[in-house]
gemmi code that builds the backbone of each chain (N, CA, C; Angstrom):
import gemmi

chains = {
    "A": [
        ("LYS", (2.121, 14.425, -4.976), (2.931, 13.472, -4.221), (2.023, 12.706, -3.264)),
        ("ASN", (2.182, 11.408, -3.191), (1.321, 10.588, -2.344), (1.774, 10.655, -0.900)),
        ("GLN", (0.955, 11.279, -0.064), (1.305, 11.459, 1.329), (0.145, 11.068, 2.228)),
        ("VAL", (0.520, 10.643, 3.438), (-0.453, 10.381, 4.492), (0.046, 11.080, 5.743)),
        ("GLU", (-0.763, 11.972, 6.277), (-0.361, 12.717, 7.458), (-1.341, 12.467, 8.591)),
        ("GLN", (-0.807, 12.169, 9.759), (-1.648, 11.895, 10.923), (-1.435, 12.972, 11.983)),
        ("SER", (-2.522, 13.239, 12.684), (-2.445, 14.192, 13.787), (-3.412, 13.776, 14.888)),
        ("PRO", (-3.116, 14.105, 16.142), (-1.835, 14.672, 16.560), (-0.737, 13.612, 16.533)),
        ("GLN", (0.474, 14.036, 16.749), (1.593, 13.097, 16.798), (1.492, 12.248, 18.054)),
        ("SER", (1.071, 12.861, 19.144), (0.866, 12.134, 20.391), (-0.298, 12.766, 21.149)),
        ("LEU", (-0.883, 11.962, 22.025), (-2.087, 12.392, 22.728), (-2.151, 11.680, 24.069)),
        ("ILE", (-2.473, 12.438, 25.103), (-2.652, 11.854, 26.431), (-4.066, 12.177, 26.892)),
        ("ILE", (-4.819, 11.150, 27.288), (-6.183, 11.357, 27.779), (-6.402, 10.542, 29.040)),
        ("LEU", (-7.426, 10.900, 29.776), (-7.780, 10.149, 30.975), (-8.701, 8.989, 30.625)),
        ("GLU", (-8.546, 7.935, 31.361), (-9.386, 6.743, 31.182), (-10.865, 7.129, 31.229)),
        ("GLY", (-11.616, 6.580, 30.280), (-13.044, 6.866, 30.217), (-13.410, 7.970, 29.249)),
        ("LYS", (-12.439, 8.788, 28.874), (-12.694, 9.875, 27.933), (-12.677, 9.373, 26.492)),
        ("ASN", (-13.284, 10.169, 25.629), (-13.269, 9.875, 24.195), (-12.137, 10.650, 23.530)),
        ("CYS", (-11.727, 10.183, 22.367), (-10.735, 10.933, 21.601), (-10.903, 10.638, 20.119)),
        ("THR", (-10.356, 11.540, 19.300), (-10.439, 11.392, 17.847), (-9.070, 11.622, 17.242)),
        ("LEU", (-8.656, 10.692, 16.410), (-7.383, 10.786, 15.706), (-7.661, 11.091, 14.241)),
        ("GLN", (-6.786, 11.873, 13.634), (-7.017, 12.322, 12.271), (-6.003, 11.739, 11.290)),
        ("CYS", (-6.467, 11.546, 10.062), (-5.598, 11.072, 8.982), (-5.994, 11.798, 7.708)),
        ("ASN", (-5.084, 12.562, 7.143), (-5.321, 13.241, 5.877), (-4.387, 12.659, 4.829)),
        ("TYR", (-4.888, 12.502, 3.632), (-4.059, 11.876, 2.619), (-4.192, 12.583, 1.277)),
        ("THR", (-3.189, 12.375, 0.445), (-3.227, 12.951, -0.896), (-3.049, 11.881, -1.965)),
        ("VAL", (-3.000, 10.597, -1.518), (-2.730, 9.530, -2.484), (-3.876, 9.408, -3.473)),
        ("SER", (-3.513, 9.020, -4.692), (-4.486, 8.872, -5.755), (-3.956, 7.882, -6.788)),
        ("PRO", (-4.805, 7.083, -7.376), (-6.235, 6.915, -7.095), (-6.463, 6.077, -5.843)),
        ("PHE", (-7.354, 6.552, -5.023), (-7.625, 5.917, -3.735), (-8.221, 4.529, -3.927)),
        ("SER", (-7.778, 3.623, -3.067), (-8.304, 2.261, -3.108), (-8.970, 1.891, -1.784)),
        ("ASN", (-8.244, 2.076, -0.688), (-8.779, 1.707, 0.621), (-8.011, 2.430, 1.711)),
        ("LEU", (-8.598, 2.457, 2.888), (-7.942, 3.081, 4.030), (-8.091, 2.176, 5.226)),
        ("ARG", (-7.000, 1.918, 5.899), (-6.976, 1.032, 7.047), (-6.424, 1.751, 8.279)),
        ("TRP", (-6.996, 1.430, 9.411), (-6.451, 1.858, 10.687), (-5.907, 0.633, 11.410)),
        ("TYR", (-4.679, 0.778, 11.906), (-4.043, -0.278, 12.678), (-3.754, 0.222, 14.086)),
        ("LYS", (-3.807, -0.698, 15.039), (-3.357, -0.438, 16.403), (-2.085, -1.231, 16.630)),
        ("GLN", (-1.057, -0.553, 17.151), (0.190, -1.248, 17.421), (0.599, -1.049, 18.873)),
        ("ASP", (0.519, -2.103, 19.637), (1.006, -2.064, 21.010), (2.532, -2.086, 21.002)),
        ("THR", (3.111, -1.544, 22.048), (4.571, -1.499, 22.146), (5.147, -2.907, 22.066)),
        ("GLY", (6.096, -3.092, 21.172), (6.764, -4.378, 21.047), (5.977, -5.431, 20.290)),
        ("ARG", (4.881, -5.039, 19.683), (4.051, -5.988, 18.937), (3.867, -5.518, 17.499)),
        ("GLY", (3.364, -6.425, 16.680), (3.035, -6.051, 15.321), (1.697, -5.331, 15.251)),
        ("PRO", (1.471, -4.551, 14.192), (0.178, -3.853, 14.046), (-0.976, -4.835, 13.904)),
        ("VAL", (-2.122, -4.435, 14.420), (-3.336, -5.230, 14.321), (-4.416, -4.378, 13.657)),
        ("SER", (-5.068, -4.945, 12.674), (-6.064, -4.199, 11.922), (-7.290, -3.880, 12.782)),
        ("LEU", (-7.735, -2.628, 12.715), (-8.953, -2.210, 13.415), (-10.123, -2.095, 12.446)),
        ("THR", (-9.925, -1.329, 11.379), (-10.968, -1.130, 10.384), (-10.356, -1.029, 8.997)),
        ("ILE", (-11.163, -1.388, 8.025), (-10.773, -1.255, 6.618), (-11.956, -0.637, 5.879)),
        ("MET", (-11.705, 0.420, 5.117), (-12.792, 1.068, 4.381), (-12.399, 1.258, 2.928)),
        ("THR", (-13.339, 1.022, 2.050), (-13.137, 1.294, 0.639), (-13.824, 2.604, 0.286)),
        ("PHE", (-13.760, 2.954, -0.988), (-14.234, 4.265, -1.428), (-15.699, 4.494, -1.078)),
        ("SER", (-16.490, 3.445, -1.138), (-17.936, 3.601, -0.967), (-18.389, 3.612, 0.489)),
        ("GLU", (-17.459, 3.380, 1.403), (-17.822, 3.322, 2.815), (-17.394, 4.616, 3.503)),
        ("ASN", (-18.261, 5.156, 4.336), (-17.872, 6.375, 5.037), (-17.828, 6.222, 6.548)),
        ("THR", (-18.197, 5.053, 7.031), (-18.031, 4.802, 8.454), (-17.989, 3.303, 8.709)),
        ("LYS", (-17.178, 2.925, 9.681), (-17.087, 1.518, 10.064), (-16.680, 1.441, 11.518)),
        ("SER", (-17.344, 0.545, 12.233), (-17.088, 0.426, 13.670), (-16.511, -0.931, 14.023)),
        ("ASN", (-15.733, -0.936, 15.061), (-15.165, -2.166, 15.613), (-15.146, -1.980, 17.124)),
        ("GLY", (-16.238, -2.374, 17.755), (-16.346, -2.168, 19.202), (-16.371, -0.682, 19.525)),
        ("ARG", (-15.431, -0.262, 20.378), (-15.384, 1.150, 20.774), (-14.639, 2.013, 19.751)),
        ("TYR", (-14.188, 1.413, 18.675), (-13.479, 2.154, 17.630), (-14.433, 2.415, 16.459)),
        ("THR", (-14.498, 3.676, 16.020), (-15.308, 4.021, 14.856), (-14.460, 4.861, 13.916)),
        ("ALA", (-14.335, 4.385, 12.694), (-13.579, 5.118, 11.689), (-14.539, 5.764, 10.708)),
        ("THR", (-14.193, 6.962, 10.272), (-14.976, 7.650, 9.247), (-14.063, 7.975, 8.074)),
        ("LEU", (-14.659, 8.085, 6.923), (-13.907, 8.401, 5.717), (-14.682, 9.402, 4.881)),
        ("ASP", (-14.025, 10.498, 4.522), (-14.587, 11.460, 3.569), (-13.660, 11.457, 2.359)),
        ("ALA", (-14.068, 10.726, 1.322), (-13.214, 10.583, 0.142), (-13.109, 11.889, -0.646)),
        ("ASP", (-14.065, 12.771, -0.464), (-14.018, 14.043, -1.185), (-12.940, 14.957, -0.630)),
        ("THR", (-12.890, 15.033, 0.689), (-11.875, 15.874, 1.331), (-10.606, 15.101, 1.653)),
        ("LYS", (-10.629, 13.794, 1.402), (-9.474, 12.930, 1.655), (-9.057, 12.980, 3.120)),
        ("GLN", (-10.051, 12.771, 3.959), (-9.803, 12.772, 5.395), (-10.463, 11.560, 6.027)),
        ("SER", (-9.795, 11.050, 7.049), (-10.362, 9.965, 7.840), (-10.115, 10.277, 9.304)),
        ("SER", (-10.990, 9.764, 10.142), (-10.791, 9.919, 11.566), (-11.054, 8.585, 12.255)),
        ("LEU", (-10.416, 8.403, 13.375), (-10.643, 7.228, 14.219), (-11.086, 7.733, 15.578)),
        ("HIS", (-12.312, 7.389, 15.952), (-12.878, 7.837, 17.217), (-12.871, 6.689, 18.204)),
        ("ILE", (-12.329, 6.951, 19.368), (-12.302, 5.939, 20.422), (-13.214, 6.402, 21.546)),
        ("THR", (-14.157, 5.552, 21.874), (-15.155, 5.881, 22.887), (-14.813, 5.220, 24.217)),
        ("ALA", (-15.031, 5.947, 25.288), (-14.828, 5.411, 26.641), (-13.482, 4.694, 26.738)),
        ("SER", (-12.427, 5.448, 26.584), (-11.092, 4.870, 26.483), (-10.736, 4.020, 27.706)),
        ("GLN", (-9.908, 3.021, 27.433), (-9.416, 2.131, 28.485), (-7.891, 2.174, 28.476)),
        ("LEU", (-7.311, 1.737, 29.572), (-5.846, 1.754, 29.667), (-5.218, 0.944, 28.529)),
        ("SER", (-5.911, -0.112, 28.119), (-5.381, -0.979, 27.063), (-5.418, -0.321, 25.684)),
        ("ASP", (-6.052, 0.825, 25.588), (-6.050, 1.557, 24.313), (-4.729, 2.278, 24.090)),
        ("SER", (-3.889, 2.364, 25.113), (-2.576, 2.996, 24.963), (-1.772, 2.228, 23.924)),
        ("ALA", (-1.443, 2.913, 22.829), (-0.778, 2.263, 21.698), (-0.513, 3.322, 20.635)),
        ("SER", (0.119, 2.894, 19.570), (0.239, 3.748, 18.386), (-0.838, 3.354, 17.394)),
        ("TYR", (-1.430, 4.342, 16.760), (-2.489, 4.089, 15.780), (-1.989, 4.587, 14.429)),
        ("ILE", (-1.974, 3.668, 13.475), (-1.374, 3.945, 12.176), (-2.442, 3.923, 11.097)),
        ("CYS", (-2.440, 4.946, 10.274), (-3.347, 5.045, 9.134), (-2.580, 4.613, 7.878)),
        ("VAL", (-3.166, 3.729, 7.109), (-2.537, 3.225, 5.889), (-3.508, 3.417, 4.731)),
        ("VAL", (-3.052, 4.084, 3.688), (-3.919, 4.334, 2.534), (-3.415, 3.540, 1.342)),
        ("GLY", (-4.286, 2.738, 0.777), (-3.955, 1.968, -0.406), (-4.353, 2.725, -1.658)),
        ("TYR", (-3.544, 2.613, -2.702), (-3.856, 3.285, -3.961), (-3.307, 2.459, -5.115)),
        ("ASN", (-3.671, 2.859, -6.332), (-3.384, 2.030, -7.503), (-3.911, 0.624, -7.207)),
        ("ASN", (-3.153, -0.394, -7.487), (-3.614, -1.739, -7.230), (-3.207, -2.196, -5.836)),
        ("ASN", (-1.938, -2.247, -5.597), (-1.471, -2.722, -4.299), (-0.448, -1.801, -3.656)),
        ("ASP", (-0.367, -0.546, -4.093), (0.548, 0.385, -3.442), (-0.051, 0.853, -2.132)),
        ("MET", (0.807, 1.201, -1.192), (0.364, 1.658, 0.121), (1.226, 2.813, 0.591)),
        ("ARG", (0.615, 3.688, 1.352), (1.344, 4.759, 2.036), (0.954, 4.723, 3.502)),
        ("PHE", (1.973, 4.804, 4.363), (1.748, 4.715, 5.790), (1.861, 6.089, 6.438)),
        ("GLY", (0.977, 6.362, 7.362), (1.153, 7.530, 8.196), (2.193, 7.252, 9.265)),
        ("ALA", (2.674, 8.301, 9.888), (3.701, 8.158, 10.922), (3.116, 7.668, 12.240)),
        ("GLY", (1.795, 7.706, 12.347), (1.150, 7.196, 13.556), (0.882, 8.266, 14.590)),
        ("THR", (-0.102, 7.980, 15.445), (-0.397, 8.797, 16.617), (-0.163, 7.933, 17.843)),
        ("ARG", (0.646, 8.444, 18.763), (0.917, 7.722, 19.988), (-0.089, 8.152, 21.046)),
        ("LEU", (-0.983, 7.227, 21.435), (-2.031, 7.514, 22.424), (-1.643, 6.926, 23.775)),
        ("THR", (-1.728, 7.740, 24.801), (-1.517, 7.272, 26.166), (-2.791, 7.533, 26.963)),
        ("VAL", (-3.341, 6.483, 27.550), (-4.519, 6.604, 28.394), (-4.071, 6.458, 29.840)),
        ("LYS", (-4.359, 7.472, 30.641), (-3.918, 7.460, 32.037), (-5.093, 7.242, 32.975)),
        ("PRO", (-4.834, 6.544, 34.094), (-5.925, 6.270, 35.044), (-6.343, 7.521, 35.796)),
    ],
    "B": [
        ("ASP", (-5.245, -20.835, 16.900), (-4.626, -20.827, 15.576), (-3.308, -20.061, 15.626)),
        ("ALA", (-2.272, -20.605, 14.964), (-1.001, -19.917, 14.937), (-1.107, -18.741, 13.992)),
        ("GLY", (-0.561, -17.613, 14.425), (-0.503, -16.457, 13.555), (0.763, -16.509, 12.731)),
        ("VAL", (1.198, -15.352, 12.244), (2.455, -15.266, 11.514), (3.595, -15.465, 12.508)),
        ("ILE", (4.519, -16.312, 12.144), (5.630, -16.623, 13.032), (6.924, -16.061, 12.452)),
        ("GLN", (7.657, -15.341, 13.270), (8.928, -14.781, 12.837), (10.038, -15.237, 13.770)),
        ("SER", (11.217, -15.418, 13.188), (12.378, -15.735, 13.998), (13.631, -15.159, 13.362)),
        ("PRO", (14.627, -14.801, 14.160), (14.539, -14.727, 15.613), (13.714, -13.517, 16.043)),
        ("ARG", (13.385, -13.395, 17.302), (12.679, -12.215, 17.784), (13.637, -11.051, 17.971)),
        ("HIS", (14.852, -11.381, 18.325), (15.883, -10.364, 18.497), (17.173, -10.866, 17.855)),
        ("GLU", (17.883, -9.933, 17.209), (19.146, -10.283, 16.584), (20.104, -9.122, 16.774)),
        ("VAL", (21.259, -9.417, 17.331), (22.313, -8.429, 17.466), (23.517, -8.945, 16.705)),
        ("THR", (24.029, -8.147, 15.805), (25.136, -8.587, 14.981), (26.084, -7.424, 14.731)),
        ("GLU", (27.265, -7.759, 14.272), (28.259, -6.727, 13.987), (28.189, -6.311, 12.521)),
        ("MET", (28.499, -5.077, 12.292), (28.528, -4.556, 10.934), (29.335, -5.481, 10.013)),
        ("GLY", (28.790, -5.725, 8.841), (29.484, -6.562, 7.879), (29.026, -8.009, 7.869)),
        ("GLN", (28.338, -8.412, 8.936), (27.865, -9.787, 9.014), (26.580, -9.966, 8.202)),
        ("GLU", (26.348, -11.197, 7.823), (25.109, -11.546, 7.129), (24.010, -11.804, 8.154)),
        ("VAL", (22.822, -11.305, 7.868), (21.668, -11.501, 8.747), (20.544, -12.146, 7.942)),
        ("THR", (19.928, -13.153, 8.488), (18.781, -13.794, 7.839), (17.598, -13.811, 8.784)),
        ("LEU", (16.514, -13.195, 8.341), (15.273, -13.166, 9.106), (14.294, -14.144, 8.456)),
        ("ARG", (13.517, -14.802, 9.295), (12.642, -15.849, 8.801), (11.187, -15.571, 9.123)),
        ("CYS", (10.319, -16.062, 8.248), (8.877, -15.839, 8.430), (8.095, -17.049, 7.955)),
        ("LYS", (7.131, -17.433, 8.766), (6.163, -18.460, 8.385), (4.785, -17.805, 8.354)),
        ("PRO", (4.187, -17.672, 7.176), (2.869, -17.010, 7.108), (1.769, -17.912, 7.647)),
        ("ILE", (0.597, -17.335, 7.786), (-0.563, -18.114, 8.206), (-0.911, -19.116, 7.108)),
        ("SER", (-1.176, -20.335, 7.497), (-1.481, -21.382, 6.537), (-2.690, -21.005, 5.686)),
        ("GLY", (-2.522, -21.142, 4.372), (-3.621, -20.816, 3.465), (-3.548, -19.417, 2.895)),
        ("HIS", (-2.715, -18.574, 3.477), (-2.550, -17.214, 2.951), (-1.636, -17.246, 1.733)),
        ("ASN", (-2.012, -16.475, 0.706), (-1.268, -16.503, -0.548), (-0.303, -15.339, -0.724)),
        ("SER", (-0.447, -14.323, 0.104), (0.406, -13.140, -0.041), (1.226, -12.924, 1.216)),
        ("LEU", (2.471, -12.508, 1.021), (3.375, -12.286, 2.146), (4.111, -10.970, 1.935)),
        ("PHE", (4.220, -10.216, 3.017), (4.798, -8.877, 2.961), (5.940, -8.765, 3.987)),
        ("TRP", (7.000, -8.085, 3.595), (8.077, -7.730, 4.535), (8.081, -6.214, 4.725)),
        ("TYR", (8.096, -5.795, 6.002), (8.123, -4.385, 6.355), (9.322, -4.103, 7.252)),
        ("ARG", (9.712, -2.839, 7.276), (10.729, -2.362, 8.211), (10.135, -1.167, 8.959)),
        ("GLN", (10.397, -1.105, 10.249), (9.878, -0.001, 11.046), (10.993, 0.629, 11.862)),
        ("THR", (11.126, 1.940, 11.745), (12.075, 2.704, 12.547), (11.363, 3.926, 13.102)),
        ("MET", (11.948, 4.509, 14.121), (11.354, 5.711, 14.698), (11.335, 6.831, 13.674)),
        ("MET", (12.400, 6.929, 12.890), (12.518, 8.052, 11.959), (11.581, 7.907, 10.755)),
        ("ARG", (11.445, 6.710, 10.244), (10.739, 6.523, 8.981), (9.409, 5.796, 9.115)),
        ("GLY", (9.099, 5.334, 10.305), (7.839, 4.616, 10.490), (7.867, 3.272, 9.791)),
        ("LEU", (6.697, 2.800, 9.372), (6.566, 1.529, 8.687), (6.826, 1.709, 7.197)),
        ("GLU", (7.638, 0.835, 6.627), (7.926, 0.878, 5.191), (7.764, -0.522, 4.614)),
        ("LEU", (7.076, -0.625, 3.498), (6.956, -1.899, 2.801), (8.230, -2.135, 1.999)),
        ("LEU", (8.847, -3.286, 2.232), (10.078, -3.615, 1.515), (9.787, -4.412, 0.241)),
        ("ILE", (9.012, -5.465, 0.384), (8.728, -6.363, -0.735), (7.490, -7.170, -0.401)),
        ("TYR", (6.755, -7.597, -1.431), (5.694, -8.555, -1.162), (5.639, -9.617, -2.240)),
        ("PHE", (5.169, -10.777, -1.832), (5.049, -11.954, -2.689), (3.572, -12.318, -2.838)),
        ("ASN", (3.246, -12.852, -3.996), (1.932, -13.434, -4.193), (2.137, -14.817, -4.786)),
        ("ASN", (1.597, -15.824, -4.136), (1.812, -17.208, -4.580), (3.296, -17.508, -4.772)),
        ("ASN", (4.099, -17.062, -3.814), (5.543, -17.304, -3.738), (6.356, -16.499, -4.740)),
        ("VAL", (5.724, -15.678, -5.550), (6.429, -14.908, -6.575), (6.563, -13.460, -6.101)),
        ("PRO", (7.782, -12.900, -6.155), (7.927, -11.483, -5.774), (7.202, -10.593, -6.770)),
        ("ILE", (6.331, -9.727, -6.246), (5.523, -8.870, -7.105), (6.080, -7.458, -7.174)),
        ("ASP", (6.477, -6.933, -6.024), (6.950, -5.557, -5.959), (8.067, -5.481, -4.942)),
        ("ASP", (9.272, -5.237, -5.413), (10.412, -5.105, -4.492), (10.977, -3.690, -4.534)),
        ("SER", (10.164, -2.752, -4.954), (10.641, -1.376, -5.088), (11.007, -0.750, -3.748)),
        ("GLY", (10.530, -1.339, -2.672), (10.859, -0.806, -1.361), (12.148, -1.334, -0.778)),
        ("MET", (12.747, -2.300, -1.426), (14.014, -2.843, -0.934), (15.086, -1.766, -1.074)),
        ("PRO", (15.708, -1.397, 0.037), (16.575, -0.219, 0.014), (17.821, -0.359, -0.859)),
        ("GLU", (18.455, -1.486, -0.850), (19.708, -1.620, -1.595), (19.898, -3.069, -2.013)),
        ("ASP", (20.937, -3.281, -2.817), (21.243, -4.645, -3.241), (21.686, -5.527, -2.078)),
        ("ARG", (21.990, -4.923, -0.967), (22.379, -5.712, 0.201), (21.190, -6.498, 0.758)),
        ("PHE", (20.000, -6.083, 0.380), (18.792, -6.738, 0.848), (18.275, -7.692, -0.224)),
        ("SER", (17.898, -8.888, 0.198), (17.275, -9.832, -0.721), (16.233, -10.636, 0.039)),
        ("ALA", (15.200, -11.066, -0.669), (14.140, -11.853, -0.043), (13.778, -13.007, -0.951)),
        ("LYS", (13.446, -14.114, -0.314), (13.041, -15.305, -1.051), (11.819, -15.920, -0.414)),
        ("MET", (11.078, -16.629, -1.219), (9.942, -17.406, -0.712), (9.938, -18.733, -1.454)),
        ("PRO", (10.700, -19.693, -0.980), (10.839, -20.966, -1.695), (9.575, -21.812, -1.718)),
        ("ASN", (8.692, -21.588, -0.742), (7.420, -22.305, -0.739), (6.376, -21.486, 0.001)),
        ("ALA", (5.179, -21.973, 0.021), (4.053, -21.197, 0.564), (4.118, -20.992, 2.062)),
        ("SER", (5.003, -21.704, 2.738), (5.015, -21.622, 4.199), (6.304, -21.052, 4.765)),
        ("PHE", (7.121, -20.429, 3.916), (8.398, -19.953, 4.435), (8.963, -18.837, 3.558)),
        ("SER", (9.493, -17.818, 4.231), (10.161, -16.734, 3.507), (11.343, -16.252, 4.328)),
        ("THR", (12.343, -15.742, 3.643), (13.502, -15.176, 4.324), (13.797, -13.791, 3.777)),
        ("LEU", (14.309, -12.960, 4.652), (14.831, -11.648, 4.284), (16.290, -11.628, 4.722)),
        ("LYS", (17.172, -11.405, 3.776), (18.594, -11.476, 4.062), (19.248, -10.115, 3.840)),
        ("ILE", (20.141, -9.767, 4.736), (20.910, -8.541, 4.603), (22.385, -8.930, 4.622)),
        ("GLN", (23.084, -8.609, 3.555), (24.487, -8.967, 3.437), (25.222, -7.958, 2.555)),
        ("PRO", (26.186, -7.243, 3.111), (26.570, -7.172, 4.518), (25.687, -6.191, 5.287)),
        ("SER", (25.513, -6.438, 6.550), (24.672, -5.555, 7.360), (25.437, -4.294, 7.756)),
        ("GLU", (24.654, -3.223, 7.978), (25.213, -1.931, 8.393), (24.410, -1.406, 9.577)),
        ("PRO", (25.005, -0.546, 10.393), (24.281, -0.013, 11.556), (22.944, 0.631, 11.192)),
        ("ARG", (22.847, 1.267, 10.035), (21.582, 1.915, 9.639), (20.488, 0.917, 9.294)),
        ("ASP", (20.812, -0.361, 9.256), (19.795, -1.394, 9.037), (19.071, -1.736, 10.339)),
        ("SER", (19.543, -1.208, 11.442), (18.910, -1.485, 12.732), (17.462, -1.005, 12.701)),
        ("ALA", (16.558, -1.907, 12.992), (15.120, -1.617, 12.886), (14.356, -2.839, 13.368)),
        ("VAL", (13.050, -2.720, 13.394), (12.199, -3.892, 13.603), (11.656, -4.297, 12.238)),
        ("TYR", (11.814, -5.551, 11.911), (11.369, -6.075, 10.631), (10.130, -6.944, 10.865)),
        ("PHE", (9.046, -6.569, 10.188), (7.794, -7.307, 10.320), (7.500, -8.089, 9.048)),
        ("CYS", (6.933, -9.232, 9.255), (6.380, -10.029, 8.167), (4.867, -10.046, 8.356)),
        ("ALA", (4.131, -9.961, 7.272), (2.672, -10.020, 7.338), (2.172, -10.911, 6.207)),
        ("SER", (1.023, -11.511, 6.422), (0.436, -12.316, 5.343), (-1.035, -11.966, 5.194)),
        ("SER", (-1.553, -12.227, 4.004), (-2.972, -12.008, 3.748), (-3.494, -13.129, 2.865)),
        ("LEU", (-4.823, -13.253, 2.863), (-5.451, -14.378, 2.176), (-5.164, -14.332, 0.682)),
        ("GLN", (-5.180, -13.137, 0.117), (-4.898, -12.987, -1.300), (-4.316, -11.613, -1.542)),
        ("GLU", (-3.764, -11.441, -2.720), (-3.041, -10.207, -3.023), (-3.906, -8.975, -2.838)),
        ("SER", (-5.159, -9.092, -3.225), (-6.018, -7.919, -3.164), (-6.735, -7.783, -1.833)),
        ("SER", (-6.453, -8.708, -0.919), (-7.091, -8.621, 0.393), (-6.491, -7.473, 1.188)),
        ("TYR", (-7.336, -6.682, 1.796), (-6.835, -5.563, 2.569), (-6.420, -5.996, 3.972)),
        ("GLU", (-6.881, -7.138, 4.394), (-6.634, -7.594, 5.747), (-5.291, -8.298, 5.810)),
        ("GLN", (-4.339, -7.660, 6.435), (-3.023, -8.252, 6.621), (-2.828, -8.574, 8.096)),
        ("TYR", (-2.211, -9.696, 8.332), (-1.928, -10.141, 9.687), (-0.415, -10.084, 9.898)),
        ("PHE", (-0.019, -9.336, 10.899), (1.395, -9.110, 11.151), (1.951, -10.102, 12.163)),
        ("GLY", (3.222, -10.444, 11.960), (3.946, -11.217, 12.954), (4.448, -10.314, 14.062)),
        ("PRO", (5.115, -10.890, 15.065), (5.587, -10.111, 16.211), (6.809, -9.262, 15.905)),
        ("GLY", (7.445, -9.506, 14.761), (8.601, -8.707, 14.388), (9.920, -9.284, 14.866)),
        ("THR", (10.984, -8.889, 14.177), (12.353, -9.198, 14.585), (13.063, -7.873, 14.815)),
        ("ARG", (13.550, -7.690, 16.032), (14.296, -6.463, 16.333), (15.754, -6.699, 16.004)),
        ("LEU", (16.253, -6.003, 15.000), (17.634, -6.165, 14.542), (18.471, -4.988, 15.012)),
        ("THR", (19.584, -5.298, 15.634), (20.551, -4.285, 16.042), (21.887, -4.622, 15.413)),
        ("VAL", (22.407, -3.698, 14.620), (23.705, -3.888, 13.978), (24.687, -2.902, 14.615)),
        ("THR", (25.713, -3.427, 15.219), (26.673, -2.572, 15.942), (27.937, -2.310, 15.118)),
    ],
}
model = gemmi.Model(1)
for chain_id, residues in chains.items():
    chain = gemmi.Chain(chain_id)
    for i, (resn, *xyz) in enumerate(residues, 1):
        res = gemmi.Residue()
        res.name, res.seqid = resn, gemmi.SeqId(i, " ")
        for name, pos in zip(("N", "CA", "C"), xyz):
            atom = gemmi.Atom()
            atom.name, atom.element = name, gemmi.Element(name[0])
            atom.pos, atom.b_iso = gemmi.Position(*pos), 0.0
            res.add_atom(atom)
        chain.add_residue(res)
    model.add_chain(chain)
structure = gemmi.Structure()
structure.add_model(model)
structure.setup_entities()
């Protein structure tokens, strides 16, 4: 069954700290994996996109990793800022254009 | 540059009424996607178009839902008749081409059916 599971469900950290969000998937055949950031009341915004051959990609303070063998991805946020408070959604593409969405991790950064 | 434009931003309607959500994709983008987001189910893909043609509507929940894309710059998602369980935020997204992984989302339409 094609599933995408994210952990933790929610996370609270202090400003300036680092954190790592997890995404495990079972979808097959894998095509791509995307991380989105969604601020409250806004649409999701793409952070990183990785295909099978890529195992790490950075976007500023955001670094995503992908292990296609274990079917795991992580999103690492360095030196968190208050503006990082948002939901982070993992989306795994498979077949040609099919997609499976994770339920998201709700991150709160406190001063 | 204008991003994806959706209207209305908020819609409150009574059960049984027809609801029409509108989307203008980014100019030059060939693919358009409609999503629904709820607390219980998260983000769900409803339907997507490529070059104005519906490609996959397997996510459309029922016959009460229909979507059209009469031209490259406009799409509608219609619910008739609406039900309280349709209450959700509906997002439209567009991408440069069908196989492009980069999708740009609109601000969403928050629909409340009472």
